[in-house]
C-alpha positions as a Markdown table, in Angstrom:
| # | Residue | x | y | z |
|---|---|---|---|---|
| 1 | Met | 58.7 | 117.7 | 129.2 |
| 2 | Asp | 55.5 | 116.8 | 127.3 |
| 3 | Asn | 55.6 | 114.5 | 124.2 |
| 4 | Ala | 54.8 | 117.5 | 121.9 |
| 5 | Ser | 57.8 | 119.4 | 123.1 |
| 6 | Gly | 60.0 | 116.3 | 122.6 |
| 7 | Glu | 58.8 | 115.8 | 119.1 |
| 8 | Asn | 59.3 | 119.5 | 118.3 |
| 9 | Ile | 63.0 | 119.5 | 119.3 |
| 10 | Arg | 63.6 | 116.3 | 117.3 |
| 11 | Asp | 61.9 | 117.9 | 114.3 |
| 12 | Asp | 64.0 | 121.0 | 114.8 |
| 13 | Leu | 67.2 | 118.8 | 114.7 |
| 14 | Ala | 66.1 | 117.2 | 111.5 |
| 15 | Ala | 65.4 | 120.6 | 110.0 |
| 16 | Val | 68.8 | 121.8 | 111.0 |
| 17 | Glu | 70.4 | 118.8 | 109.3 |
| 18 | Glu | 68.5 | 119.7 | 106.1 |
| 19 | Met | 69.6 | 123.3 | 106.3 |
| 20 | Met | 73.3 | 122.5 | 106.9 |
| 21 | Met | 73.3 | 120.2 | 103.9 |
| 22 | Met | 72.1 | 123.0 | 101.6 |
| 23 | Thr | 74.8 | 125.4 | 102.8 |
| 24 | Thr | 77.8 | 123.1 | 102.6 |
| 25 | Thr | 79.7 | 123.2 | 99.3 |
| 26 | Lys | 80.1 | 119.9 | 97.4 |
| 27 | Lys | 83.8 | 118.8 | 96.8 |
| 28 | Glu | 85.4 | 115.6 | 95.6 |
| 29 | Glu | 88.8 | 114.2 | 96.5 |
| 30 | Glu | 90.9 | 111.8 | 94.5 |
| 31 | Ala | 90.7 | 108.3 | 96.0 |
| 32 | Ser | 93.6 | 107.4 | 98.2 |
| 33 | Asp | 94.9 | 104.5 | 100.2 |
| 34 | Thr | 95.0 | 105.5 | 103.9 |
| 35 | Arg | 97.5 | 104.2 | 106.4 |
| 36 | Phe | 97.8 | 105.1 | 110.1 |
| 37 | Lys | 100.9 | 105.6 | 112.1 |
| 38 | Glu | 100.9 | 105.6 | 115.9 |
| 39 | Asp | 102.8 | 108.6 | 117.4 |
| 40 | Gln | 102.9 | 109.1 | 121.1 |
| 41 | Gly | 99.4 | 107.7 | 121.6 |
| 42 | Ser | 97.8 | 109.7 | 118.8 |
| 43 | Thr | 96.8 | 108.3 | 115.3 |
| 44 | Val | 98.3 | 110.3 | 112.4 |
| 45 | Pro | 96.6 | 109.7 | 109.1 |
| 46 | Phe | 98.6 | 109.4 | 105.9 |
| 47 | Glu | 97.7 | 108.8 | 102.2 |
| 48 | Arg | 99.4 | 107.4 | 99.2 |
| 49 | Thr | 100.3 | 109.5 | 96.2 |
| 50 | Glu | 100.0 | 108.1 | 92.7 |
| 51 | Lys | 103.7 | 107.3 | 92.9 |
| 52 | Gly | 103.2 | 105.3 | 96.1 |
| 53 | Glu | 104.8 | 108.0 | 98.3 |
| 54 | Arg | 103.3 | 108.8 | 101.8 |
| 55 | Arg | 102.1 | 112.2 | 102.7 |
| 56 | Lys | 100.2 | 113.5 | 105.7 |
| 57 | Arg | 96.4 | 113.7 | 105.1 |
| 58 | His | 94.2 | 116.6 | 106.3 |
| 59 | Gly | 91.7 | 115.0 | 108.5 |
| 60 | Ala | 89.3 | 118.0 | 107.9 |
| 61 | Arg | 88.7 | 117.0 | 104.4 |
| 62 | Asn | 86.1 | 114.3 | 105.1 |
| 63 | Gln | 85.0 | 115.3 | 108.6 |
| 64 | His | 81.5 | 115.9 | 107.3 |
| 65 | Arg | 81.1 | 112.5 | 105.7 |
| 66 | His | 78.7 | 111.2 | 108.3 |
| 67 | Lys | 76.4 | 114.2 | 107.9 |
| 68 | Phe | 76.4 | 113.9 | 104.2 |
| 69 | Phe | 76.0 | 110.1 | 104.2 |
| 70 | Val | 72.9 | 110.2 | 106.6 |
| 71 | Lys | 71.4 | 113.0 | 104.5 |
| 72 | Trp | 71.8 | 111.0 | 101.4 |
| 73 | Leu | 70.3 | 107.9 | 103.1 |
| 74 | Met | 67.2 | 109.8 | 104.0 |
| 75 | Asp | 66.8 | 111.3 | 100.5 |
| 76 | Thr | 67.4 | 107.9 | 98.7 |
| 77 | Phe | 65.5 | 105.4 | 100.8 |
| 78 | Asp | 62.0 | 105.4 | 102.0 |
| 79 | Leu | 62.5 | 105.1 | 105.7 |
| 80 | Pro | 59.6 | 105.3 | 108.1 |
| 81 | Thr | 59.7 | 107.4 | 111.3 |
| 82 | Thr | 60.2 | 105.6 | 114.6 |
| 83 | Thr | 57.5 | 105.2 | 117.2 |
| 84 | Asn | 60.0 | 105.2 | 120.0 |
| 85 | Asp | 59.3 | 101.6 | 120.6 |
| 86 | Arg | 61.9 | 98.9 | 120.4 |
| 87 | Ser | 59.3 | 96.4 | 119.6 |
| 88 | Asp | 59.1 | 97.8 | 116.1 |
| 89 | Asp | 59.6 | 95.2 | 113.5 |
| 90 | Thr | 62.2 | 97.0 | 111.5 |
| 91 | His | 65.4 | 99.0 | 112.0 |
| 92 | Ile | 68.4 | 100.4 | 110.1 |
| 93 | Leu | 71.4 | 98.0 | 110.6 |
| 94 | Asp | 74.6 | 99.9 | 110.8 |
| 95 | Ile | 77.6 | 97.7 | 110.4 |
| 96 | Ala | 81.1 | 98.7 | 111.8 |
| 97 | Gly | 79.7 | 102.0 | 113.0 |
| 98 | Gly | 82.7 | 102.9 | 115.1 |
| 99 | Lys | 82.1 | 105.8 | 117.5 |
| 100 | Gly | 78.5 | 105.8 | 116.3 |
| 101 | Glu | 78.0 | 109.1 | 114.6 |
| 102 | Val | 75.9 | 107.6 | 111.8 |
| 103 | Ala | 73.7 | 105.9 | 114.4 |
| 104 | Ala | 73.6 | 109.1 | 116.5 |
| 105 | Arg | 72.4 | 111.2 | 113.5 |
| 106 | Leu | 69.8 | 108.6 | 112.4 |
| 107 | Ser | 68.3 | 108.1 | 115.8 |
| 108 | Met | 68.4 | 111.7 | 117.3 |
| 109 | Cys | 68.0 | 113.8 | 114.2 |
| 110 | His | 66.0 | 111.5 | 111.9 |
| 111 | Cys | 63.9 | 109.6 | 114.4 |
| 112 | Gln | 65.1 | 106.1 | 113.2 |
| 113 | Gln | 65.5 | 102.8 | 115.0 |
| 114 | Val | 69.1 | 101.8 | 114.7 |
| 115 | Val | 70.9 | 98.5 | 115.6 |
| 116 | Met | 74.7 | 98.9 | 115.3 |
| 117 | Val | 77.2 | 96.0 | 115.0 |
| 118 | Asp | 80.7 | 96.8 | 116.0 |
| 119 | Pro | 83.2 | 94.9 | 118.3 |
| 120 | Arg | 83.9 | 98.1 | 120.2 |
| 121 | His | 81.3 | 99.5 | 122.6 |
| 122 | Ala | 80.0 | 102.9 | 121.4 |
| 123 | Asp | 78.7 | 105.6 | 123.7 |
| 124 | Ile | 76.0 | 107.1 | 121.4 |
| 125 | Val | 74.9 | 109.7 | 123.9 |
| 126 | Asn | 78.4 | 111.0 | 124.2 |
| 127 | Cys | 78.8 | 110.9 | 120.4 |
| 128 | Phe | 75.8 | 113.0 | 119.9 |
| 129 | Glu | 76.8 | 115.4 | 122.6 |
| 130 | Thr | 80.4 | 115.9 | 121.4 |
| 131 | Leu | 80.3 | 115.2 | 117.6 |
| 132 | Val | 76.8 | 116.2 | 116.4 |
| 133 | Leu | 75.3 | 118.7 | 118.7 |
| 134 | Pro | 78.3 | 121.2 | 118.6 |
| 135 | Lys | 77.9 | 121.5 | 114.8 |
| 136 | Ile | 74.3 | 122.7 | 114.7 |
| 137 | Pro | 73.5 | 126.4 | 115.1 |
| 138 | Asn | 73.6 | 127.9 | 118.6 |
| 139 | Lys | 70.0 | 128.7 | 118.7 |
| 140 | Trp | 69.1 | 125.1 | 118.2 |
| 141 | Gln | 71.6 | 124.1 | 120.9 |
| 142 | Arg | 70.0 | 126.5 | 123.2 |
| 143 | Arg | 66.5 | 125.2 | 122.5 |
| 144 | Leu | 67.7 | 121.6 | 123.2 |
| 145 | Glu | 69.1 | 122.8 | 126.5 |
| 146 | Glu | 65.7 | 124.4 | 127.4 |
| 147 | Gln | 64.0 | 121.1 | 126.8 |
| 148 | Arg | 66.6 | 119.3 | 128.8 |
| 149 | Ser | 66.1 | 121.6 | 131.7 |
| 150 | Ser | 62.7 | 120.1 | 131.9 |
| 151 | Asn | 63.9 | 116.6 | 131.4 |
| 152 | Pro | 67.7 | 116.2 | 132.1 |
| 153 | Gln | 67.6 | 112.7 | 130.7 |
| 154 | Phe | 66.0 | 113.7 | 127.4 |
| 155 | Val | 69.0 | 112.7 | 125.1 |
| 156 | Glu | 69.7 | 109.5 | 127.1 |
| 157 | Glu | 66.0 | 108.3 | 127.0 |
| 158 | Thr | 65.7 | 109.0 | 123.3 |
| 159 | Val | 68.8 | 107.2 | 122.5 |
| 160 | Asn | 67.9 | 104.3 | 124.7 |
| 161 | Ser | 64.4 | 104.0 | 123.1 |
| 162 | Arg | 65.9 | 104.0 | 119.5 |
| 163 | Phe | 69.4 | 102.5 | 119.5 |
| 164 | Arg | 71.1 | 99.3 | 120.6 |
| 165 | Gln | 74.3 | 97.6 | 119.8 |
| 166 | Leu | 75.6 | 94.2 | 119.3 |
| 167 | Val | 79.3 | 94.1 | 120.4 |
| 168 | Thr | 80.7 | 91.6 | 117.8 |
| 169 | Thr | 82.3 | 91.4 | 114.5 |
| 170 | Phe | 80.4 | 91.0 | 111.2 |
| 171 | Asp | 81.6 | 88.6 | 108.7 |
| 172 | Asp | 80.3 | 85.6 | 106.7 |
| 173 | His | 81.3 | 83.0 | 109.3 |
| 174 | Thr | 80.1 | 85.0 | 112.4 |
| 175 | Leu | 76.7 | 85.6 | 110.6 |
| 176 | Ala | 76.4 | 81.9 | 109.9 |
| 177 | Gln | 77.0 | 81.0 | 113.5 |
| 178 | Ser | 75.0 | 83.8 | 115.4 |
| 179 | Thr | 71.3 | 83.6 | 115.6 |
| 180 | Glu | 71.3 | 87.0 | 117.1 |
| 181 | Leu | 73.0 | 88.5 | 114.1 |
| 182 | Gln | 70.7 | 86.6 | 111.8 |
| 183 | Glu | 67.7 | 88.0 | 113.6 |
| 184 | Val | 68.9 | 91.7 | 113.3 |
| 185 | Val | 69.6 | 91.2 | 109.5 |
| 186 | Gln | 66.3 | 89.7 | 109.0 |
| 187 | Lys | 64.5 | 92.6 | 110.6 |
| 188 | Ala | 66.6 | 95.2 | 108.9 |
| 189 | Ser | 64.8 | 97.7 | 106.6 |
| 190 | Leu | 68.2 | 98.8 | 105.4 |
| 191 | Ile | 71.9 | 97.7 | 105.9 |
| 192 | Val | 74.5 | 100.3 | 105.8 |
| 193 | Gly | 78.3 | 100.3 | 106.0 |
| 194 | Leu | 80.2 | 103.6 | 105.8 |
| 195 | His | 83.8 | 102.7 | 105.6 |
| 196 | Ala | 83.1 | 99.3 | 107.2 |
| 197 | Asp | 86.6 | 98.0 | 106.2 |
| 198 | Gly | 86.8 | 94.1 | 106.5 |
| 199 | Ala | 83.0 | 93.9 | 106.9 |
| 200 | Thr | 82.2 | 95.5 | 103.6 |
| 201 | Glu | 81.9 | 92.5 | 101.4 |
| 202 | Ala | 80.1 | 90.6 | 104.2 |
| 203 | Ile | 77.4 | 93.3 | 104.2 |
| 204 | Val | 76.9 | 92.9 | 100.5 |
| 205 | Asn | 76.7 | 89.0 | 100.8 |
| 206 | Ala | 74.2 | 89.3 | 103.7 |
| 207 | Ala | 72.1 | 91.7 | 101.7 |
| 208 | Leu | 72.0 | 89.3 | 98.8 |
| 209 | Gln | 71.3 | 86.3 | 101.0 |
| 210 | Tyr | 68.4 | 88.0 | 102.9 |
| 211 | Gln | 67.2 | 90.1 | 100.0 |
| 212 | Lys | 67.7 | 93.3 | 101.9 |
| 213 | Pro | 68.3 | 96.8 | 100.5 |
| 214 | Phe | 71.8 | 98.0 | 101.5 |
| 215 | Val | 74.5 | 100.6 | 100.8 |
| 216 | Val | 78.2 | 100.3 | 101.4 |
| 217 | Val | 81.0 | 103.0 | 101.0 |
| 218 | Pro | 84.2 | 100.9 | 100.6 |
| 219 | Cys | 87.4 | 102.2 | 102.1 |
| 220 | Cys | 90.3 | 99.9 | 102.9 |
| 221 | Val | 90.8 | 96.9 | 100.6 |
| 222 | Phe | 93.0 | 94.5 | 102.7 |
| 223 | Pro | 94.3 | 92.6 | 99.7 |
| 224 | Asn | 96.5 | 90.4 | 101.8 |
| 225 | Leu | 93.5 | 89.2 | 103.9 |
| 226 | Phe | 91.2 | 88.5 | 101.1 |
| 227 | Leu | 93.4 | 86.7 | 98.6 |
| 228 | Glu | 90.5 | 85.0 | 96.8 |
| 229 | Arg | 89.0 | 88.1 | 95.3 |
| 230 | Arg | 89.4 | 88.5 | 91.6 |
| 231 | Val | 88.3 | 91.0 | 88.9 |
| 232 | Leu | 88.6 | 91.0 | 85.1 |
| 233 | Asp | 91.4 | 93.0 | 83.7 |
| 234 | Glu | 90.1 | 94.5 | 80.6 |
| 235 | Glu | 93.4 | 95.0 | 79.0 |
| 236 | Thr | 94.6 | 91.4 | 79.4 |
| 237 | Asn | 91.1 | 89.8 | 79.6 |
| 238 | Lys | 92.4 | 87.8 | 82.6 |
| 239 | Met | 91.3 | 87.6 | 86.2 |
| 240 | Ile | 93.6 | 89.4 | 88.5 |
| 241 | Pro | 93.7 | 89.9 | 92.3 |
| 242 | Val | 91.8 | 92.8 | 93.9 |
| 243 | Arg | 94.4 | 95.2 | 95.2 |
| 244 | Ser | 93.1 | 98.8 | 94.6 |
| 245 | His | 90.0 | 100.6 | 95.7 |
| 246 | Glu | 88.7 | 100.8 | 92.3 |
| 247 | Gln | 89.1 | 97.1 | 91.7 |
| 248 | Phe | 87.3 | 96.4 | 95.0 |
| 249 | Cys | 84.3 | 98.4 | 93.9 |
| 250 | Gln | 84.4 | 96.7 | 90.6 |
| 251 | Phe | 84.5 | 93.3 | 92.5 |
| 252 | Leu | 81.5 | 94.3 | 94.6 |
| 253 | Leu | 79.4 | 95.6 | 91.6 |
| 254 | Ala | 80.0 | 92.3 | 89.7 |
| 255 | Lys | 78.1 | 90.4 | 92.4 |
| 256 | Asp | 74.7 | 91.4 | 91.0 |
| 257 | Pro | 73.6 | 93.3 | 87.9 |
| 258 | Arg | 71.1 | 95.3 | 89.8 |
| 259 | Phe | 73.8 | 97.1 | 91.8 |
| 260 | Gln | 74.4 | 100.8 | 91.3 |
| 261 | Leu | 77.4 | 102.9 | 92.0 |
| 262 | Glu | 77.1 | 106.6 | 93.0 |
| 263 | Thr | 79.6 | 109.2 | 94.1 |
| 264 | Leu | 78.5 | 110.9 | 97.3 |
| 265 | Pro | 79.0 | 114.6 | 98.1 |
| 266 | Phe | 81.9 | 114.3 | 100.6 |
| 267 | Glu | 85.7 | 114.0 | 100.2 |
| 268 | Gly | 87.8 | 110.9 | 100.5 |
| 269 | Arg | 86.4 | 107.5 | 99.9 |
| 270 | Asn | 83.0 | 108.5 | 98.6 |
| 271 | Val | 81.8 | 105.8 | 96.2 |
| 272 | Ala | 78.6 | 104.1 | 97.3 |
| 273 | Ile | 77.4 | 100.8 | 96.0 |
| 274 | Trp | 73.8 | 100.0 | 96.6 |
C-alpha cells in the first residue's frame, strides 16, 4: 500500500468520526456515584440514588463517552497532525487510559502521537479492532479491509508509529521519582484524563507544575483515600472534607482561577475541567 492510500483511509476514519458526532443526539444524565460488584467473574455496575440506595446502572448510557470526548478535544485544542515519527517533540499524554479507546481514536482516527500511562498493559490494536472499528459505517470498514489486503499490518504499523505506553501509576510521588514520567509530561502538548480516578488530581497538579494544557473529567472521589482535601461550604462558611463529585470538581477548580468547567455531550460523569 502506498503512502497516499494510507493517508486516505486515515482521513476517511477522521471524516467518519465527524459525521457520527453530528448524528448522535446530545443527552445529559444526573451525576451518580458508581460502585461495582463482582458476580461470577463479571463486573456489574451500580449507581446511587439521591437517597443513597443502589440500583443497577445501564452501561449503554455512556458507552459513547470516548467518541464524544475525543471529538471535543479535537474541536477545543489546537493539535497538530502527526508525521508518523516517534521522534516528534510532542504528544498527547493520556493518563489512566484503561483499555485505550481514547488513545486508539486519537492515534488511528485523528493522526495524533499518544503516550498513555496506565498500570495495566493495553492492546491498542485490539481496542481499535473491537471497540472503534465496528462502530463506523460498513462501507468504511470495507475500505479499510481493502487497504489491509495490500498491507495486512496496516493497523499494527500505524499504532506502533504513533502510540506507546508507560506501564505505571501516575501520582505526585511517582512523578517526583520517575525521570521517564517527567520527560513525557515535559513533552506533552496536552494532558488528558477521562475518568482517571485516583490520578485525576495528580494530572491537575502536574499541569500546573509544568505549565501544560490539560483536561480532566472527574469520576470517582475516593474520600477515604484523600482525607486532606477540603472545600468551602458556602452555607456554614467553613472548610469541609471533599466527599461528593460536585465538591471534588469545586476543589479542583479552586486550584487556579484560570480553570474552566464545561459539561460535555455524553451521559454519566461528564463535567470537564480544563
